[in-house]
N, C-alpha and C positions, 0 to 999 in steps of 0.2 A: 774330898776334893778341894783343892785350894780355891779361894776367892778370886774372882776374875780382876786382872789388873787393868787399869784405865786404859782407854783406846790410846793407840800410839800417836804421839805429835809428828813423828817422822820415822822412817826406816832407811836402812842401809843395806843393800843386797850383796852378799858374799857367795861366790861360787865355791863350794866345797868339793874337793877332789883329793885324789892321792897326793898331788903335788901341793896341795894347800888344804890341809886337813883341819879338823876341829881344834886342834892344839895350836896350829898356825893362826887360826881365827881367834882362839883365846888370847893370844898375844897382842891381838889389835884391839882389844876392848878398850884399852885406856886412850888410845888414838881416836876411837869412835865417840867416846865420851868427850874428848876435848875438841872433836870437830863439832859437837852439838847434837849428835844423833841420839834418838830416844829409844828405838828398838833395833836390835840387828836382825837381819832377815837372812835366813840360810836357804840355799838351794837344797833340793832333796838330798836326805842323808841316810835312807834305808839302804839295805843291801843292794847293789846294782851290779850290772854285768862288769866283770874285770876290766879295769882300765877306762871304764866310762867317765868322761870329763863333765858330764851334765847330770847324771843321776836319775833320768827320767825312764830308765829301763830297770825299774826295780826288780830283783829276782827273788828277795825274800823280805815280805813286809813286817816280819816279826823280829827283825834284827837291824840295828844301827850298822851301816856298813863299815867292817874292819879297816878297809882301804881309807875310810874317811875319818877314821879315829876311834870307832866302836862306841859301845855304850859308856865306857869310861872316859873316851874323849868328850862325849857329849855332856857328862856330868862336870869334866874340868871346864868346858866352855861356859856351861851354865853358871858354874860357881864365879868364873871371871866376870861374865856379864853382870850378875848380881852385884858383884863388888863395884863394878863402874856404874851402877844403877841403871843398866839397860834392860829393856824387855826383849823377848825372842819371839820371832815368827818364823815357822818352818814351812816350807813348800811340801805338798803331799801329792801323790799321784794315784788316785783311786780308780781311774779308768782302765789301766793296762799294766802289764807286767812284761819284762824283757825275757825273751825265749830264744835268743840267737845263740846261746850256750846252754842247752837244756840241762846238763848236770848242775849247773850253778842255781837252777830254779827248782828247789824240791817239790814244789806242788806240780809244775809242769813235768817234771821227770817222772813222778808217780803216775800221772795221767797218761803219758806215753807207755809206760810199763803195764798199767792195769786197765787203761780204757775206761769205759763207763763205770767199772766197779771201783775206781779209785775214789777214796773219800773226798778228793780235792776236784773230781769231775765237774761238780756244780759250780766251782769257782770261775771256771771259764766259759766264755759264751761261744760255745760250739754247737754246730748244726749236725749232730751225729746222724740225722736221718739223710744227710746227702753224702753218700759213699759208705757210710757205716764206720769209717775210719778218720782219723784225724790227718789232714793233708798238710804236709810240710814242703813247701816249694824252695828246696835247698840245692838241688842238683845242677850242674853247669851243662847238663844235655838230658836227653830222654833216659829214662830208668834203664831200659834194655841196653842201650849203649853203654852206660855207665857200669853194668854188670859185665858186659861183655869184654870191656877193656879192663876189668879187674880193679875198678876204682872203689868198689864197695867190698868191705871186709866183715865177716861175721866171726866174732871172738866169743865163742861159747863158754870158755872158761872164765872170762871176764864179764860175761853177760852183756855184751854190747854189740851193736853195729857201728862200724866207723866209715866214714866217707871224707878222706883227707882230714881236716882238723874237726870235722863234725863228729859227734858221738851221740848215739841213741841207745835206750835200754832195750833189751830183749824181754818179751814176756816170759813168764815162768814156764819152763818146759818147752821152749820153742827154738832152742839153739842148734839143734842139729838138722842136718840136711843141706840140700842145695840152697844157695843163696837166694834164688828166686822163691823157693818154697818158705825158707825162713822169713823172708820179707812179707809174704803173703799172710803169715800167721799173727804179724803185729798189729797193734791197735792203731798204727799210723801208717801213712803212705807217702813214700819219697817221691816228690815231683820235680820235674824240670823247672826251674825259677821262673821262666817265661809264662808258664801256665798258672802261676799263682793268682794273678788278677782276675782270671776267669773261674777257677777251679777251687779256689780257697774255701774252707768251710767253717772258719772261726773268724769271729769279728776282729779287727786290728785297729790300731790308732792310725787314722788317716789311710795311707796307702803302705804303711810300715809292716811287713809280714813278720818282722822280728819283735814286735809289740802286740801282745795278744790280750783282747778284751777282757776285763773282770766283771763279774756279775754282782756288783756290791748292792743290787737292789735286793738280793737274798740276805735276810738278816743274819744267817749264820755266816755267810761270806763276808758280810760287813764286819761283824765281830771278829772274825779271825784275821782280816787284812787290817784292823784298826787296833788291835790289842796294845801294840807298842806306841802308836801314835796316841792313844787315850792315856797311856802311861805317862807321856811327856807332860800332858796338861795336869794330870792328877799329882804328879810329883813335883810340879814347879819348874820343869826343864823346859816348858815352852808356855808362852802366854796366848799365843794365837796360831792360826793356820792359814795358809794360802792353798786353795784347791786348783789343781791343774785340771784344765779341759773338763769342766762340768758337763758341757753339752753332749760329750760322748756317752753319758750315763743314760740308763734307761728312764730314771726320773730324777732330775736333778734337784727339784725342790723337795722331793722325799728324801733323797740322800743327805740334803743339807739339814732336814729335821732330825734325821738319825744322828747327825753329827753333833748337832747343837745338844740333843739329849745325853749323847755319851760324853760331852766335854763340859757340861754345865754352862753352855751358852758361851764359849770362848770366843774371842774376836776371830772372825773368819772372812777372808776375801776370796772372790772367785776369779778365775782366769776367763772372763766372758768377753768375747768380741761383740760390741754393739755397733750395728750399722748406723749411718748418720740419721739422727732423728729417733732411734729406738731407745726404748726405756728398759732398764733392768727390772725383772719381775719383782713386783712390790712384796709378794708373798713369800719370797725366799728368806730363809734364816741366814742371812749375810750382812755384813757391814758395807759391802759394795764391791766393786770391780778393782782389777789390778791397774786400772788407769790408762789404758789405751784411748778410751773415748775423750780423756782430758788431754791426752797428748796431741790428738788431731786438732783440737781448738787452739792449744798453745802454739803449735806450729803455724797455723793459718793466720793469726793475728799479726805475724811478722812478715806476711806475704804481700807483695804489692799487687793489688787488683789490675793494675794497669798494665802488668806484664804478660797477662794470660793470652791476649790476642796474638802477640808477636811470637811468644814460644810455641803456640799452637800452629801458627803459620809455618815456623821452622819445622816442627814435627811433620807437618803435611809435605813439605818439601823433601825431607829425608824418606819419605814413603812414596816418592815418585809422584807428588801432586794429589795424593789421596788423604782426605781428612781420615783421621782415626776415630771410630765410633766406638766409644768405651763400653757401651751397653752391649753391642754386637761382639766385641772382642772378649768380653767377659762371658757372655752366654756361649760362645764357641768354645772356651777353654773349660767351662763348667761342663758343658755337654760331653766334650771329649773324655773327661774324668768319669762322668756317670756312665758313659758307653763303654769305656776301655779299662782305664786304671782302677776303677772301683766297681767293675762289672760284676765281681762275686757278690758284693753286698746287694746290688740291684737284683741279681738273681735270686738270692735268699728272700728278698722282699716280694719279688713277683710271685714266688711259689706259695706265699701265705693266702692267696686269693684263688678260690676255685675258678675255672674257666668259665663256668655259667654265670659269674657274677662280675664279669670284666667289661660289662657295656658292650658286648657283642666283638670285642677286640680279639684277634688271634694272638697266639703267644708272642709273635714277633712285634705286632702292634702294642701289646701290652707292655713289653719290655721297653720299647721307644717311648710309650706315654710316660712311664715312670721315670726314665732317663730325662726326658724334657721337663717335666714338673719339678724334678730335683734341681735341674739347671736353672730353671725360672724362679726358684724360691729366693725371695729378695733379702732374707736375713739367714743368719746361721742357723737358726732353729726357732720352730714354734713350740709352744708348750700348751697344746690342745687340753681342755677345750678353750683356753685363751689362745689368741692369735689367729682367729679364723679370717681376719682382715688380710694377713699375708698369704694365706692359703688362697683367698679369692683373687689376690694380685697375681700370684703365681699361675692360677688356672687362665686368667684372662691373657696374660702374656703367652703362655704356651699355647693357648687356643689360636692367637694371632699368628704365631709362627708355624703351628701345624693343625690347620682347621680339620683336617681329616681324622684327627684323633680326639676331636672335642668331646666326643661321647665318652672316651676312656678316662679323660681328665676328670669329668663330672662324675664317673663312678668312683675314681680314686678319692676325690674330695669328699664325696657324700659318705664313702666309708670312714674316711679319717674323722670327720666331724661326728658321725652317728656312734662311733666306737672309740672314744679318746683313751681307753684303758686297754685296748687290744694290742696284741703283739704287731700286727701290720702297722698300726699308728705309731706305736713306740719305735719300731725299727725305721719308719719313715723319717721321724724326727731325729733319730740317731745318724741318718745318712745324709741330711741336708748339710750338716756341718762340715763333714769330710769333703763334700763336693764343693762347698764354699771356699774352704780352706786352700785346697788343692788348686781349684780352678782360678781364684782370685789372687791370694797371697803368693802362692808358690808358682803361678803362671802368668796371669795378666800383669801383675805388677812388675814383671820383667819384660813385658812387651809394650806397656803404655808409658813411654820414657820421656814425655816432654818436661818433667820437673821431678827430680828424685825426691825432694822433700815430701811430696804428696802421696807417694806410693808406699806408705807405711802402714804396719799392721793396725788395724782398727780405723784406718782412714779410707775416705772416698775421694779418689783423685779427680773426680769431676766437680768436686766442692773446692774451688781454687783458693779463696782467701775468706777471711772473717774480718770485719771492720771492728773497731773498739766496742761499739754497741752490742755487736753480736757476741764479742767475747765476754762483756759484762754480763749480758743475759745467761749465758752458758755457766759462768762462774757462780751467779746468783742462785741458779737452779741446783747447781752441785752443793752449795752451802745449805740450801733449804732441803733437799731431798736426800742426799748421801754424803753428810759431812765428814763421815769416818771412811769413805772409800780412799784407796790409793790413788795417787796421781804420778805418773810416770814420764820420762823422757827418753831413756835408754833401758834397755832389758836384755836378756839373753837371746830374745826373739826378734829384736828390731832388725830391720834391713840395713839401716844406717844409724850410727850414733847420733845423739842430739847435736854434737858439734859438726858433723858432716852435714846434717840437714840445715843447721843454721847458716853455714857457709854457702850452701846450694841455694837457699832461700834468696841470697842477693842476686842470682841470676835473673829473677823476676823483676829487679829493678833496673837491669841492663841487659835485656833480651837481645838487642841488635848487637851488642858487644859480644855476648855469648855466641850468637850465630857467626860472627866473624872469626872468633877465636876457634870454635869448633870447625869451621871451613879449613882454617890453617892446620889444625890438627889432623884433619882427615886427609889433607894433601900429602901429609908425611905418611900416615898409615890408616888404613881402613879395612875392615873385615868385609865390606861389600854389603853389609846390613846396615842402613843408615840409622834406623831407630836403636839398635843395638851399640853402634858406634856412639850415639848421643848418652846411653846409659853408662857405657864403660868409660868415656872421656870425663862424664860427670863424677863417676866413682874415683877416678884418678885424681882429678882436681879437688874433690871433696876430701879425700883421705890424705893428700900429700902434706909431709912426706912420708911415703910409705915403702917398704921393702917390695923387691920384686916378687918374692915368694908370697907375700900377702895378696899382691895385685893379680897374680897369676891364678892363684886359688880362687879368687872372687870371680874373675873372668870365667873360669871353668863352670863354677857353679851357677853364675848368672846366666850364661849362655845355654846350658843344659836345662835349667829350669824354665826359661822362656820357651824352649823346645821349637824354635823357629827354624834355626840354621843347623842345630845339632842338638842331640839328646842323651839322656843318661843311658838309655838302653842300646843306642846305635849312634855313638859319636861319629861326626863327620870329621875325619882327619884333615882334610884340606882346609875347611873353615877354621878349625880350631888352630891350625898352624898359622894362618893369618891373624887370628885373635891374639895368640900368644906374641906374635911378632909386633902387633900394636902395643902391647904392655912393654915390651922390650924398648920400643922406641921412645917411650916416656922417659926412660933413662939414657937416651941416646940422642937420635935426631931431633925428637920433639922437646927435649928437656928444657931448652931456653924458653919455649912457647909455654909450657905447663908452668915453670917456676915464675915466669914473669906475670901470668894471669893470677897464680895463687898469691903472689905478692900484692897484686892489685886488689883482690877481693878478701884476703884474709882479715885485714883490720875490720872490714865490715861485717864479716862473719863472726869476728869475736864480740862486736857490738850486740849482734842478735843473740849470740851464745849467752851472754850475760843477762840480757833481757829475758830470754826464754828460762834461764835458770831461776832468776829472781820471781818471776810471774808463777812458776811452778812452786817454789818454796814457800812464798808468802801467801799463795792463793788458798782457796778452800780444799779440803781434803788432807789426806795424809801423804806428804811428798816422800818418794822413795829416791835415793841417790844409788844408782848402780855403781858397783865397785870401780873405783879409779876415776869415776867422772867428775870428781871435785877439781881435778885439773883438765886441760883439754884432753879430749880423747876422740880421735878420729877413726874410729873402727868401722868396719863393714860388716855384713851378716856373719852369723856364726858359721865356723868357730872363731872367726877373727876377733870376736867381742869377748871371748874368753881367755885371752891371752893374759900372761902373768902381770900383775900390778906391781909397780915400784912404790911399796909404802914407805920405805925409808925416805925417799925424796919428799913424799908428802908430809911425813912428820917434820922434816927439816924445815920445809916452807911454811908449815903452820907455827912452828916455834918462831920463825922470824915475823911472821904477822902479828903473833902475840908479844913481840917486843916493840911493836910499833911502827914496822915497816909498812909503808904505803907502795905497794908494787905498781909498776906501769902495766898498761894492757899490753903484754907481749907474749913472745912464744913460750915463756915459762908456764903460763897458766895460773900463775899466783894470783892474779886479780879473780879469776873464777873461784879459787879457793877461799879468797876473802868474802865473796858474795855467799858462797855455800856455808861457810862456817858462822858467819855473822848472822844469817838468816835462820839457821837451825837453831843456834844458841837462843835467839830472841824467842822464837816459837816455842822451844823447850822451856825456857825459864820463865817466861811471861805469857802463858796462854791465855790469860785475861785481855790481851791485846789482840786476839784473833779469834773472836766470838761472832762476827757478822761479816757482811760483804757489801759495801757501798761504793759505787763507782765515783771517782773524783773527776772534777772538771778542769780542763786546761783552756785558757783563752789566749789567742793571739794567732798570728799567721802560720805559725808552725804547729798549732795545736793537734793536728791529725798525726803528728810523729810521736805524741805522748799517749801512753796508756797506764792509767793510775788507779788505785783503789784503796779504801780504808777498810782495814779487817776489824775495827773496834778499837782503834788506837794506834796500832801499826799501820803506817801508810807505804805502800810500794809504789814506785815510779819507774817506769822503764821507757826507753826508746825504740820506736819501731820504724821501719824504713830509712835506715841511716844514710843511704846513698842519696836519697831525695832530699833528707835534712841537709846533707853537706852541699848539695847542689844549690840550695836556696840561701846558703851562707850561715847556717846554724839557726839557733833557737830565737835569736833576736830578742824581742820584749816579750815573748811568749811566757805566761805565768800559769802557775798551778795554784787554784783556789783552794784553801785549807781553812780549817777552823783556826780561830785565834789561840795562842798559847805557843810556848817555846817547845821545839822539837829538836832531836839530835839525830843525824844521819849515823846509823850505827856502822856503816861502811867507812866513813872518813872521820867520824867523831866531831864532824862540824855541827855547830849550834844554829838552828834555823829559827827565826821568828815567824809564826803563823800568820796566816791572812793571805796575801799575795806573794807567792814565792817565784822569784825569776828562775827559770829552768837553765838558762845560760850559767847562772851561778851554781845552782844546785847539782848540775850534771857536768861540771867543768873537769872534774877527775875522771869519772866513770860514766858510762851511759845509763847507770842505774842508781837509785837511792833507796834506802829503807829507812823510814823516819819513825821514831818512837818519842812518846812524850819525854820531855827533858827531865821532869822530876823522877821518872822511872829510871832512866839510864844514869843520870848524875847521882840518884840515891843509891844506886848499886855501887857506883865508884866510890862513894864515900864509906 
């Protein structure tokens, strides 16, 4: 096995797909090197469902996806990356496999054909005891109707059952006879899709029935599903791994131990969502999270705490005078998912406890108690025996809401604590995550709409802002506890890109102005749902200029995820017609209002964006740049954030910067590219300047608008609350207090004498500065 490469100093995420395969990525390695990137970070590359743009629906874990370039493409990419002195981080998906096209998944196909006799039956987390057959919710109507209407065809010669574009294997010797008789002999049962949420008998990823859970806790399944992944590390094709959704696994810590043993301790990150104040399990064999916890703090240091009251009042007016109680809203959404959307998982959990051991609860009460406790759980997951305090908090909250079920809650909690290794405990912990994710990220975040910056993955929207001291404390903790963890601002999962959030953060500095503009926009067009109007108009001004197609797609997804006025399963045509009309008015009758307000806030948003990016890149941890975001990127939720990136334009602008061009802070985004490239290069080429974290002091009337820190030689300075800074007339005599000695701002090349540095001078070109010792920079130049 090859030796471990050093921890990355930065990463750059590339979305690998058919339209941008590994060979296309290989052609970018010189650009990534020139940008200052240390490691290239690839989205999943194992074989996935045909046409998949994201790759999280792996269909064969033993093969690099031919659509993405195959094994040869990976080798060519690795060769190019090594030639550019880039490390390689690859995203892997151990929790589930894609099963929407059964024939494309050889393990799943064999299980459908041979049932429990398949050598791959143990790979999937199936409850064979429930119904005796694998339940597939794929039909558009009930089975009898589909048969009567001739929609299901048995092709004995081909050995398959067909339902429109769906194809399933016939068990050996079962192809002859009436369609009903043939289907009754199979190891699977075709169901009306609406019955899946209650009758499914295999674990899935969240509520996605086309992603089937894999039992990597079984060492044989781990080995079979990781043979290709381990080869990458052994053969030097990858240096590290990013583990998707570890909370879905039976034993995340145990899985990480297996992975560390198999890879010789390779660099590993986990996509773990930490709630506010929650710590990553210290016993896990990981270098840290993928950075949503950092994102939450980075966003909030740029939000004006004074804007909370006015934007909360606006939200209440939009709700007919009712204050939005986030805790109640979240509980309602989580309980709905635990009761309905994830009912199959709760039923499987409930059946693991005999009736006599349920604290006297009836079957209905037992199900209610489980759903309530899952909804009350305050974090994505506990790792019992650790985490009993979260369980106690959930019991207390649930008992307060449903006191008549208190005995059942206590019975559940007692069993969980007493038997941390039991299947009941394991499945309970596997279920809290989906309930949290669906109830909060995918529902409540579309209902609690007072400020879009705050409703981001990994964030708590009731935590409004963080002052400079709070930011420094969080950064110092990251430096001390998880210095090799990733920090992120935009990902393939963020609801809004970093630049959209930075622009929307300006609203907290001018809440009355936003109320006025929103009122004018709603007079032109409204859906009738005030909070959703606020969400949608924020998205429009945050992403502007954007195409109609992009905004219509966002509106549809956001409204159906919210589930208040329309839903995915039962769209409300009248509401959605008004919603799409609202989007159209942004390009018509409301265009002047939209563009006028965007012109007003865009410069302030750009200031926030540059500050946000510098604080991330220069701060503790391993900063990731999501593809394309080295320029302005005003993307919304997926798939909008997976659009094609114009790398030719980025190469052109980077070349101009390297020729000495000092770009203005304008619509080109070149100023952001300047910040990204100079910060990445300094961190890569001079890691000795980034070894600690010390808050810096600003003195003067505008000191609250500066946030600065010393990383052990490199000093980052950023502007916060630019609207308020402009209103007070700028920096005035405010100074940054630094150590003596000459420094150079690597963004402008300006030499600065240490001691007392006037911010009006230091930040006269850009709202940020990155200082390094002059002897280091000038020594390089010579």
